[in-house]
ZATINU-703189 format. One line per field, with one value per residue (C-alpha): residue number from 1; residue in one letter; chain; y, z, x. Coordinates in Angstrom, 2 decimals, decimal comma. Example, Ala and Ser with C-alpha at 12.3 -4.5 7.8 and 13.67 -1.06 7.14 Angstrom:
<pts>
num 1|2
residu A|S
chaine A|A
north -4,50|-1,06
up 7,80|7,14
east 12,30|13,67
</pts>
This chain:
<pts>
num 1|2|3|4|5|6|7|8|9|10|11|12|13|14|15|16|17|18|19|20|21|22|23|24|25|26|27|28|29|30|31|32|33|34|35|36|37|38|39|40|41|42|43|44|45|46|47|48|49|50|51|52|53|54|55|56|57|58|59|60|61|62|63|64|65|66|67|68|69|70|71|72|73|74|75|76|77|78|79|80|81|82|83|84|85|86|87|88|89|90|91|92|93|94|95|96|97|98|99|100|101|102|103|104|105|106|107|108|109|110|111|112|113|114|115|116|117|118|119|120|121|122|123|124|125|126|127|128|129|130|131|132|133|134|135|136|137|138|139|140|141|142|143|144|145|146|147|148|149|150|151|152|153|154|155|156|157|158|159|160|161|162|163|164|165|166|167|168|169|170|171|172|173|174|175|176|177|178|179|180|181|182|183|184|185|186|187|188|189|190|191|192|193|194|195|196|197|198|199|200|201|202|203|204|205|206|207|208|209|210|211|212|213|214|215|216|217|218|219|220|221|222|223|224|225|226|227|228|229|230|231|232|233|234|235|236|237|238|239|240|241|242|243|244|245|246|247|248|249|250|251|252|253|254|255|256|257|258|259|260|261|262|263|264|265|266|267|268|269|270|271|272|273|274|275|276|277|278|279|280|281|282|283|284|285|286|287|288|289|290|291|292|293|294|295|296|297|298|299|300|301|302|303|304|305|306|307|308|309|310|311|312|313|314|315|316|317|318|319|320|321|322|323|324|325|326|327|328|329|330|331|332|333|334|335|336|337|338|339|340|341|342|343|344|345|346|347|348|349|350
residu M|P|P|L|R|S|N|D|L|F|P|I|A|V|I|G|F|I|M|L|L|A|F|I|V|F|R|D|V|A|D|M|V|L|L|G|A|S|L|A|V|V|L|M|P|L|H|R|R|I|A|P|R|T|G|Q|F|V|S|A|T|L|I|T|L|L|V|L|A|A|F|A|G|T|A|L|V|T|I|Q|V|I|S|A|N|T|G|T|L|A|G|M|F|A|A|V|G|T|W|L|D|N|P|A|T|S|P|V|A|Y|G|V|P|F|G|K|T|T|L|S|N|L|L|A|T|G|T|A|F|F|L|N|Y|E|Q|T|L|M|D|N|L|T|L|Y|L|F|K|T|F|V|F|F|F|S|L|G|A|F|I|F|H|G|E|W|L|K|A|H|F|M|A|R|M|P|P|A|V|G|D|W|V|E|R|L|S|T|V|T|A|D|T|L|Y|A|I|Y|V|V|Q|I|A|I|A|V|L|T|F|F|I|A|L|P|V|F|Y|L|L|G|Y|G|N|V|L|F|Y|S|F|L|T|A|F|C|E|L|I|P|V|L|G|A|S|A|M|F|L|L|V|G|A|Y|A|L|A|L|G|D|T|R|G|I|F|I|I|F|F|L|G|Y|L|V|V|A|C|L|P|E|I|T|V|R|P|V|L|V|G|R|R|V|K|I|N|A|V|V|M|F|I|G|I|I|G|G|I|L|T|M|G|L|A|G|F|V|L|G|P|V|M|I|V|L|L|I|T|S|Y|R|F|Y|A|E|G|R|K|E|R|N|R|A|G|T|A|A|D|T|N|P|P|G|R|Q
chaine A|A|A|A|A|A|A|A|A|A|A|A|A|A|A|A|A|A|A|A|A|A|A|A|A|A|A|A|A|A|A|A|A|A|A|A|A|A|A|A|A|A|A|A|A|A|A|A|A|A|A|A|A|A|A|A|A|A|A|A|A|A|A|A|A|A|A|A|A|A|A|A|A|A|A|A|A|A|A|A|A|A|A|A|A|A|A|A|A|A|A|A|A|A|A|A|A|A|A|A|A|A|A|A|A|A|A|A|A|A|A|A|A|A|A|A|A|A|A|A|A|A|A|A|A|A|A|A|A|A|A|A|A|A|A|A|A|A|A|A|A|A|A|A|A|A|A|A|A|A|A|A|A|A|A|A|A|A|A|A|A|A|A|A|A|A|A|A|A|A|A|A|A|A|A|A|A|A|A|A|A|A|A|A|A|A|A|A|A|A|A|A|A|A|A|A|A|A|A|A|A|A|A|A|A|A|A|A|A|A|A|A|A|A|A|A|A|A|A|A|A|A|A|A|A|A|A|A|A|A|A|A|A|A|A|A|A|A|A|A|A|A|A|A|A|A|A|A|A|A|A|A|A|A|A|A|A|A|A|A|A|A|A|A|A|A|A|A|A|A|A|A|A|A|A|A|A|A|A|A|A|A|A|A|A|A|A|A|A|A|A|A|A|A|A|A|A|A|A|A|A|A|A|A|A|A|A|A|A|A|A|A|A|A|A|A|A|A|A|A|A|A|A|A|A|A|A|A|A|A|A|A|A|A|A|A|A|A|A|A|A|A|A|A|A|A|A|A|A|A
north -22,63|-26,41|-27,35|-27,53|-30,79|-31,62|-33,27|-30,16|-27,89|-30,17|-29,23|-25,46|-25,99|-27,50|-24,89|-22,20|-23,63|-24,07|-20,29|-19,17|-21,24|-19,68|-16,32|-16,86|-18,55|-15,89|-13,02|-10,65|-10,48|-11,99|-8,35|-7,50|-10,52|-9,68|-6,04|-7,21|-9,72|-7,27|-4,52|-6,95|-7,58|-3,92|-3,49|-6,61|-4,79|-2,61|-5,63|-7,11|-4,32|-3,87|-7,81|-8,34|-5,60|-6,46|-9,92|-11,11|-10,71|-7,39|-6,04|-7,30|-5,96|-2,59|-2,34|-3,27|-0,70|2,03|1,32|1,31|4,55|6,17|4,60|5,92|9,45|9,82|8,76|11,14|14,14|13,28|13,12|16,46|18,26|16,82|17,60|21,28|21,65|19,79|22,99|23,26|19,64|20,10|22,90|21,39|18,18|20,22|22,29|19,12|17,26|20,28|20,45|16,87|17,10|20,05|18,81|21,64|20,43|17,49|16,22|15,31|18,95|19,87|16,77|14,63|10,98|9,88|9,91|11,46|8,18|7,36|10,75|10,43|7,09|8,72|11,64|9,19|7,41|10,56|11,68|8,40|8,60|12,24|13,62|10,71|8,68|8,12|6,69|4,59|3,46|2,41|0,40|-1,49|-1,36|-5,18|-5,73|-2,91|-3,88|-7,40|-6,28|-3,96|-6,81|-9,15|-6,70|-5,81|-9,31|-10,58|-7,66|-8,72|-12,37|-12,05|-9,90|-12,22|-15,47|-14,27|-15,12|-18,60|-19,25|-18,29|-20,63|-23,28|-23,22|-22,71|-25,74|-28,08|-26,62|-28,51|-26,76|-25,72|-24,42|-22,90|-20,77|-19,28|-18,54|-16,86|-14,69|-13,91|-13,13|-10,38|-8,82|-9,00|-7,45|-4,51|-4,23|-3,96|-1,46|0,80|0,56|1,57|4,27|5,76|5,61|7,95|10,16|10,68|11,51|14,35|15,49|15,65|17,91|20,47|20,33|20,63|23,95|26,29|24,42|25,07|28,72|29,31|27,71|30,57|28,62|29,23|26,59|25,75|23,99|21,90|20,86|20,12|17,91|15,99|15,40|14,06|11,76|10,44|9,61|7,83|5,43|3,35|2,61|6,22|8,29|12,06|11,53|11,11|14,53|16,30|14,37|15,92|19,63|18,93|18,19|21,08|23,59|22,24|22,76|26,30|26,69|27,75|27,05|28,33|26,25|22,99|23,77|24,42|20,98|18,97|20,26|21,32|19,08|15,88|15,59|17,19|16,49|13,16|11,48|12,75|11,17|7,95|7,56|8,85|9,30|6,00|3,51|5,23|5,13|1,54|0,13|1,59|0,00|-3,47|-2,62|-2,98|-0,74|2,11|1,32|-2,34|-1,08|1,25|-1,62|-3,71|-1,02|0,18|-3,19|-4,63|-1,98|-2,26|-6,08|-6,80|-3,68|-2,85|-6,28|-5,39|-2,29|-4,90|-7,98|-6,40|-4,73|-7,60|-10,42|-8,33|-8,18|-12,03|-12,88|-10,82|-11,75|-15,34|-14,91|-13,39|-15,97|-18,87|-16,91|-16,61|-20,20|-21,39|-19,29|-20,68|-24,16|-23,39|-22,04|-25,06|-27,29|-25,46|-25,62|-29,26|-29,94|-27,74|-29,60|-33,17|-35,27|-36,77|-33,99|-32,67
up 3,93|3,56|0,03|-0,68|-1,75|-3,65|-0,65|1,51|-0,92|-1,14|2,11|1,34|-2,01|-0,69|2,01|-0,65|-2,75|0,10|1,03|-2,46|-2,84|0,58|-0,84|-4,04|-2,18|0,54|-1,75|-0,47|2,93|2,22|1,69|5,38|6,79|4,60|5,77|9,36|9,20|7,40|10,17|13,02|11,50|11,78|15,05|16,46|17,86|20,04|21,14|22,17|24,37|26,12|26,46|29,24|31,22|30,70|29,40|25,77|25,74|27,28|24,95|21,88|23,02|23,87|20,60|18,63|20,31|19,67|15,99|16,06|18,01|15,24|12,35|13,94|14,79|11,11|9,73|12,14|11,33|7,55|7,75|9,82|7,26|4,01|5,97|6,64|2,95|1,43|-0,35|-2,09|-3,20|-4,49|-6,47|-8,05|-8,95|-10,15|-12,56|-13,83|-14,23|-16,19|-18,45|-19,32|-19,94|-22,23|-25,89|-27,03|-24,74|-25,47|-23,32|-26,61|-27,91|-24,82|-25,49|-22,69|-23,80|-22,16|-23,34|-21,81|-20,40|-18,90|-17,16|-16,09|-14,51|-12,80|-11,57|-10,26|-8,30|-6,86|-5,96|-4,04|-2,15|-1,36|-1,19|-0,57|1,63|4,38|1,84|0,47|3,90|4,77|1,55|2,36|6,13|6,57|4,37|5,61|9,33|8,61|6,80|9,49|12,13|10,15|9,92|13,45|14,58|12,19|13,53|17,33|16,50|14,61|17,25|19,98|18,24|15,84|17,84|18,47|14,92|13,64|16,16|15,56|11,92|11,94|14,30|11,49|8,79|7,29|8,10|4,74|4,21|7,63|7,02|3,93|5,60|8,58|6,21|4,08|7,02|8,12|4,63|4,58|7,97|6,84|3,70|5,46|7,79|5,03|3,04|5,93|7,28|3,82|2,90|6,00|5,23|1,53|2,64|4,84|2,25|-0,39|2,01|2,15|-1,41|-2,42|-0,59|-3,13|-6,02|-4,69|-3,79|-7,18|-8,68|-7,11|-6,14|-2,44|0,14|-0,05|3,16|2,37|-1,18|0,26|3,07|0,72|-1,59|1,29|2,34|-1,21|-1,10|2,24|0,32|-1,96|-4,53|-4,75|-4,66|-5,08|-8,82|-7,96|-6,49|-9,29|-11,72|-10,07|-9,86|-13,53|-14,52|-12,58|-14,34|-17,83|-16,86|-16,09|-19,21|-16,99|-19,27|-16,82|-14,23|-16,50|-16,96|-13,15|-12,38|-14,90|-14,65|-10,80|-9,48|-11,40|-12,35|-9,43|-6,35|-7,40|-9,81|-8,51|-4,85|-6,35|-8,92|-6,82|-3,12|-2,27|-4,33|-3,28|0,34|0,28|-1,95|0,04|3,23|1,38|-1,08|-4,14|-7,21|-7,08|-10,52|-9,69|-6,36|-8,42|-10,71|-7,85|-6,04|-9,01|-10,36|-7,12|-6,86|-10,48|-10,40|-6,90|-5,68|-1,85|-1,17|-3,98|-1,99|0,17|-1,88|-4,98|-3,40|-1,02|-3,88|-5,74|-2,82|-2,01|-5,69|-5,91|-2,32|-2,98|-6,03|-4,11|-1,51|-4,12|-5,93|-2,63|-1,65|-5,04|-4,76|-1,24|-2,79|-5,58|-3,41|-1,06|-4,06|-5,36|-2,06|-1,89|-5,20|-4,24|-0,97|-1,28|1,87|3,02|1,19|3,48
east 24,39|23,23|22,12|18,17|16,76|13,70|11,91|12,80|10,78|7,66|6,06|6,76|5,10|1,88|1,69|2,14|-0,63|-2,98|-2,53|-3,00|-6,04|-7,36|-6,68|-8,69|-11,59|-11,82|-10,67|-13,32|-11,88|-8,48|-7,02|-8,05|-6,29|-3,17|-3,06|-3,54|-0,81|1,52|0,75|1,26|4,78|5,51|4,23|5,82|8,83|6,60|4,85|8,19|8,93|5,55|4,66|7,26|5,73|2,01|1,69|1,34|-2,63|-2,64|-0,02|-1,61|-5,00|-3,47|-1,67|-4,92|-6,93|-4,30|-4,46|-8,32|-8,37|-5,89|-8,01|-11,25|-9,69|-8,38|-11,87|-13,77|-11,50|-11,90|-15,57|-15,86|-13,51|-15,56|-18,88|-17,65|-16,99|-19,64|-20,75|-17,65|-17,53|-21,11|-20,25|-17,35|-19,36|-22,44|-20,13|-18,43|-21,94|-23,39|-20,25|-20,53|-24,35|-24,02|-23,86|-21,54|-18,79|-16,53|-13,52|-11,75|-11,69|-9,56|-7,18|-8,53|-8,36|-11,72|-15,14|-18,00|-19,43|-15,99|-15,91|-19,65|-18,87|-15,87|-17,93|-20,71|-17,82|-16,55|-19,95|-20,67|-17,40|-17,18|-20,72|-22,84|-20,55|-23,14|-25,54|-22,67|-21,54|-25,24|-25,70|-22,55|-22,61|-22,52|-19,62|-17,60|-18,20|-17,38|-14,16|-13,24|-13,76|-11,68|-8,77|-8,41|-9,01|-6,31|-4,10|-4,68|-4,35|-1,11|0,58|-0,45|0,44|3,09|6,12|4,55|3,53|6,95|8,83|6,37|6,78|10,51|10,96|9,47|11,45|14,57|17,85|18,59|14,88|14,75|17,95|16,30|13,02|14,58|16,68|13,72|11,42|14,01|13,95|10,11|9,94|11,95|10,18|6,66|8,11|9,36|5,89|3,87|6,25|6,84|3,11|2,46|5,28|4,36|0,83|2,21|4,59|1,86|-0,04|2,58|3,72|0,04|-0,42|1,42|-0,29|-3,75|-2,85|-1,62|-4,79|-6,82|-9,82|-9,64|-10,12|-6,42|-6,29|-9,20|-8,05|-4,47|-5,95|-8,15|-5,18|-3,14|-6,15|-6,54|-2,69|-3,01|-5,34|-3,28|-5,94|-6,71|-3,57|-3,27|-4,06|-7,76|-8,07|-6,19|-8,31|-11,35|-9,95|-8,74|-12,35|-13,58|-11,07|-12,10|-15,70|-14,89|-12,80|-9,87|-6,83|-4,18|-5,82|-5,58|-1,81|-1,17|-3,30|-1,40|2,27|2,36|-0,47|-0,36|3,43|5,12|2,65|1,07|3,71|7,02|6,92|5,58|8,31|11,24|10,56|8,70|10,75|14,09|13,08|11,53|14,41|17,14|16,11|15,89|18,65|16,64|16,67|14,30|12,92|12,37|10,25|8,48|7,16|6,40|4,31|2,32|2,00|0,75|-1,93|-3,06|-3,30|-4,42|-5,88|-5,40|-3,62|-1,32|-0,09|1,70|1,99|3,56|6,75|7,01|7,09|9,74|11,85|11,35|11,98|15,21|16,52|15,96|18,15|20,85|20,74|20,93|23,77|25,72|25,15|26,55|29,59|30,27|29,82|32,11|34,75|34,50|34,90|37,81|39,50|38,90|40,33|43,46|44,09|42,83|42,60|45,97|48,10|50,75
</pts>
């Protein structure tokens, strides 16, 4: 690998700074651009298969429409399931609300490290998301529509122009930098592929392992509770923990000590935490050869600090950082071996 020079890195630093500045300025929609670009990277192999038969534009459009159909279908099924079980959710929220409003009850008395104000705010957020979703959607319709448009426009644009952008960018890279970027782009694609595939796989896994938990809980509606848990897991900023927090609060409101233990030990620790601590980091880390604990820090840290965008940025930044160091270490070893060989066999020696 050719050695890197400071003047090789300057253009990269300028481009990185501009991208960071643009992300800050357009932060309200930057997450949609990022998610669209990252999903485009994952879908690029499919585009390479279809494009020779249909053309670049038709292929990009078809893939974007397929993603839109999958997105719309998932949203429609979720809305129908929630609408069909509105009474169940309303009863849960009402019971929790009554318990919170009762002066004789106290979350701290049950060992819950939250005040009533905090739980009341969480209850209001859950009510707006699960029960009053239609009103919440209408109140933020312009923002949601714009974000949706930005996401799918970015997805289609990056699929259509992705190969050209990469070739155009790489052609202007210094050889030393271009080699690094090419190797890092391969690792990034593997990481993104793992992130999206594992996210869907864990959501499906969550549905099945949640079934016996809600069956043991004995509140009925086992399929509905399991479906809602899997749906929450599919959304990175929520996770299955959100559902078990709601059901746990409901168990507290009912005074169901047995239910609280089931929710905490089987629901929260096994269904919500165990896949996040073991399955996700191991599967993602194995594909990119990164330690599972490091990947766990990247995934959770990214979500906590950057929200939805951090779901992608967190692990990608960790992988790029570690991989860059590996490339640097490999290059240094090669230069050291070359220097040792030159010292052992100087020019002109027979």
